N, C-alpha and C positions, 0 to 999 in steps of 0.2 A: 653457753655451757656456764653455770654457776657452781663452778667448781675452781678450787683456788690453790696450787703449790708455792707453800711457802720457802722450801728450801730447795735446794739444787747442787748438789756434792759432785764434781767432775774431777778426778784425776785421769791425767792423759798419758802417766807413764804407764798406766796400767790399761789402757784404754777401757776406762770402770764410769761410771757415772752414775746415782741415785738420787731419786724425789723422793722427799721426805715432807710430812704434815702435810697431806692432803686435806683442804678444806671442802665440804660439800654445806651449801645452805639448807639451813632447818624447813626452809620453806620449796626446796626442791623435794619432789615426794616422790621420785622414781626410784625403784627397789635395783636398777643394773647401770650401770656404764661401761666404758671406756675410756681410754689412754690413746693419745695421741701425739706420737716423737717427729719434728720433722727436724731431721738432719743435715747438716752443711759442712761443706768442707772449709780449711782455713780462708780460701779465695773467696766465701761466702757465694761457693756454688752448689745450690740444693743435688743433694744425694736422694731423699725422695720423702715422705711420709709415713710412717707405719704404725698400723692401729694394734691394740691388744687385745685379747678376748675381753667376753666383755666380764666384768667384774661386778659380784655381789656387794648389797650395802647391808651391812650388818651393824646397828646401832650398840647393840651389846650383847651380850652370850646370853643364852637361856636359860633361865632358872629351873624350869620345868622338867623333871625327868623323861630323858628323851626314849623314844622309841622308833622300830620301822615304818611305823607311818607318816613322821615325820624326816622323810629320807632324805632332804635338799640341806636340810642343817648337817647330816652324818654323814661320818667322815668312812668313807669307802676303803677298803685294802688294794692295795696298789695304787692309792691316788698319792698325788704330790700334796707336801704340805710344809710349812717353814713355823718354826718352835722361836720365841723369843721371850726374854726374862725381863721384869720389871722391878727393881728395887723398892720397896715402899710404894709400889704403885708411881712412882716419878715418872714421866716420859722422858727427861733428861737423862735418866740411867738404862735405856732400855739394853738391849745385848742381843746378838739374833746368835743360834746356832750355825756356823758355819766351818768352810773347810778351806784352810789352806798351808800351803806347803807339805802336804802330806797328812795330814792330821787336824782334828777338830777342836776349833776354836770357839771362843765368845767375842762376837767382832762386835762394835759400835756402828759401823756404816754398810757391812755388805751381809744378808741375809741369804743361804743357801736354801735350794729347791732338795726336799729329801722325799726321795719314797716312801710310804710306812706300809708295811702287809703284816698282816696279822697269820699266823701258823701253829704248827704244834713241831715240839723237838722227835725226833727219828731215834731210835735204841743206838743210834752210833754218834747221834749229839749233833745232827747237822738238819738245818732248819726248812722245814716243807709248809711253803706258804701255801695259804688256803682263799678261797672267796670270801664275798659279805662286808658288812661293816666292821670297825675296830670297836671292841667291847671293852670297858675295865674291867682288868683282872687277865686279859689274854696275856699272851706271848706277842710281843711285835720286835720289827728290825727296822732301823732308818738305815739308809741307804742314799748317800749325796747320788743326782741323777748326775753331775756333770764327770766325777771322777771315779763315780763308784765305791768311792769307800765306806764304809760301812760301819756302826756299832756294832756289839754281840746283842742277841737276841735278849730282850729286857721285858718284863712285865709293867703295864701300862697302868697307873691308879691316878683314881678321880682326886682331887685337894679342894678341900674344901678348910678355911680359916687356917690355912700353912701345916694343914694337916691331910696325912695319906690317908684317904679309908679304903681299907685291904679289903671291906665286904659287900664291894659294888661291882655291879658287872651289867651297866647300862651302856647305849651306845656314845662313842665319843662323838661330841658338838664343837661347833665352829665356835672358838675363843674361849674353848672351858681353857682352865686349869688344871693341869697336871702335871706327874712326875714319874718318872723311870726308873725302877726298880734291877739291880742287877740279880739275874737269876741266882748265881754263885756265891753272892752272898747278901742270905736276907735282912731287909732291912735298909739295904745300902742304897743310895741313890746318885742317877747324874744330874750332876753339880758345877756350876760354873764357879770360880774363882779369879777375880779381873778378868785377865783373856783368856785363862786354861779352865780346861774342861777337867774335871773329878771327880771323886766317889766321897759324898758325904754319908757317916752314918747316924741314921736316924734315930728316934729313943720312941717305945709306948710308953702311955700313962698305964698306971697302975690298975685304972680300976674301966679302960676299955682298950682290951688289947688288939679291937679290930682300925685301932689309930695309930699312926706314926707319926711324930711332930716331926716336922722338916725346918729346913733353913732357908730366909730368901733366894737364896741361889738354884735350889731343886725343886722348886717350882715354875714350871714353862706353862706360857699360855700358847696353843696349838691354833692353826687356821690352813684351813686349805689353799694352795696358789697354782696359776697357771703359768708355762713358760711359752715364750712363741720366740721361735729363731728363725732369723731371714740369711740365707746364703747368697752370697752371688760372687762371683769375680769378672772385673772388666777384662780380660785378658792381655792381651798384646794391646788393645788400640785404647785410646784416650775417651772415655764415655761421655759427650757433651750433655745429654737429654737424663733428667732422673731414672733411678731403676724402678720406680713403680708407676703405676700398679704392679705391687709383686704377686707372679702365677705362684698358685699352689697345684698341686696332684691330689686329689683324694681318692681317686680307685683307677682302675683298668678293668678293659673285657678286650678280650684274643678272640677274633672273628677267624673262622677258618682253622688250617695249621698246614703244616709240610712246608712246601715252597711257595705256597701262595696264602700270606699268614696278615692280616690287619690288624692291627692293635688300637682299639678307640682309649682315650686317657679324656678321664675326668677329671674336674677341678674346678678353680676359680682365677677372674681376672685374666683370661687367654684372649689374645689378641691375633691379629693375620699376621704381626711380624715375629711370631714364636715356630722355633722348627725343633722336634723330638731328636734326640742322640741318644744312640746307644752304644755306649761306651765312647771312644773319639770316633764314631760314625754317625753323619747326617743319616737321619731319614726323610725320605719326601712324607712332606705333611701337608695335609689338607685340614683349615680352620673351619669348624664347622660354628658355633658358638662361643661366646664369653665361657662356657663352661663345659666344653667340648672340642678336642682335636682328634683328627683317624691319621694314622701314617701306616707306611709299608714296613713290615718287621724284616731288617736286613738279611740275606743270607749267609749264614753260618761260615760260610767261607771267606767272609770280609774279616772276619776275625784272626781265622787262622789258615791261612793259602795253603791249599792242596786238599783240604779237607771235602771230600765227595757226600759225605754222612756225617752225621754227631756221634764223636766216638766217646765223649763222655759228656758230663755235664757242665754246661760254660753259661757263667752268671756274669752281666752287666750291667753297671749302672745307667741311669735315665737322667738326662737332663734338658732344659729348657734352656736353649739360646736365642737369644734376640738377633734381627736380622744388622744390628751394628757390633755386635763381638758380646754382648754381656749374657754371660753363662749364668742359671738358676740351676743350683744344685738341688737334688731331690734326695729325699728319701727312700725312693722307690727302686725298684732295680727288675731286670727282667732275665728269664733262666731260658735258655737251650738245654731241653732235653734229648738225651741218645736213642736215635731210631733201632727199634730192632736187627732190621739189616741193612746192607748198603744199599744205592739205588741199583737197580736194574740197568744195563747197559746193552742196547741191541746191537748183536753183530751181524754182518751177512755171514752165512755158511757155504761151503762148496757146493752143496745140491739144490742150492735155492731155496732152502729150510732157513731157521732162524735159532738161535741161543742164547740165554742171557749170561752177560760175563759177569764176574766179580770184582772184586777191590782192585783186580790186573788190569783194568781198561786202559788205554791208551789218552793220551793229552787230546786227543782230538773226539773223544766219549766227551771227557771234561768240558771242555768248550761249547760242544753241543751243548748238552745238556744246561751251562750255566746261561747261555744264551738264552732257550727255550723260555727259562727261568724268567730272567730280567723281561724278556719281552710281553712272557703271559701277564707277569705281575703289574707290569706299568699297564698294560689295557685294562685289567680287573681295577686299576686304580682308578685312572680316569675314567672309568664306569663312574666307579662311586662319585665323582666329582661330579660328574654329568647330571645325575642323579639328584 
């Protein structure tokens, strides 16, 4: 692959590394690529290989007026972006809008993924987000995806020749230069001063009130970004083999219900050595393919001893655990919903008839129901395996 990373910054104290100055040959005509990170421990033991998402190659910002037809370059509401500033277009002076110590700063080393959302302000001053593309002249809010720290709602303006254009309403495009005007202070813009984030007061030329002259620190370049997280825990055992290929869950489908429920798990990079765990409880798992697993949903009683039926909503996290003890955390969870009424327990009557018991049934009834459930579920599961 004809690309080269010229600089790699590593900070062991903060467990942080950054690759800069990515070079792609002019002879490479591909429009997308992705990065591959190979991670090793200090003993040279390989942890694994991790892939980024696909990255679109953009040689320079589009100078054409953007429209909804060119959606691949437009920035959508609720998408992730990064903002950077270059004084006098010099790459050595690049600083990124970042978050450190609970405040926004301008960092030369680390950038922060920000969720940009367009919306309107209600009568009480609250921000109501909306869908669609980010357009100049609209109210937007920037929120750090990691710390949830946010800037106040601001009006995004297009920048041309270091001037904010106040009458432009076209969609915002990748690598456009833009400025962020504070709503409570007209012509006051988000600005950097060394490492600090401040407000800069612009000025309008007398001959054109629709333009505001800015300084270098108020001109930001916007670009869409993606973040990929890999979360794993080796537990109490020492893992000898790499953690990759890293399994991902992309969807769930519940089959059946009540006491006989099967959960189909869809994703990527599944192997026969993975088990599905509901909270701290392992579920009987069958490997179907590298993109599908099938497991038995545990009875709710394994989470709350003595429950004979669901008394309240219970949500437990879903994890994938390798046979050697490596735990892959996921963003998915499973929710047990309450049943409308307790399960009936059959008891013999004095006259040869029978009546349904309520919640006051004896322990023998609980044991009988639990045994029937376990045997029926196990038979159902093995029937799936044989088929």
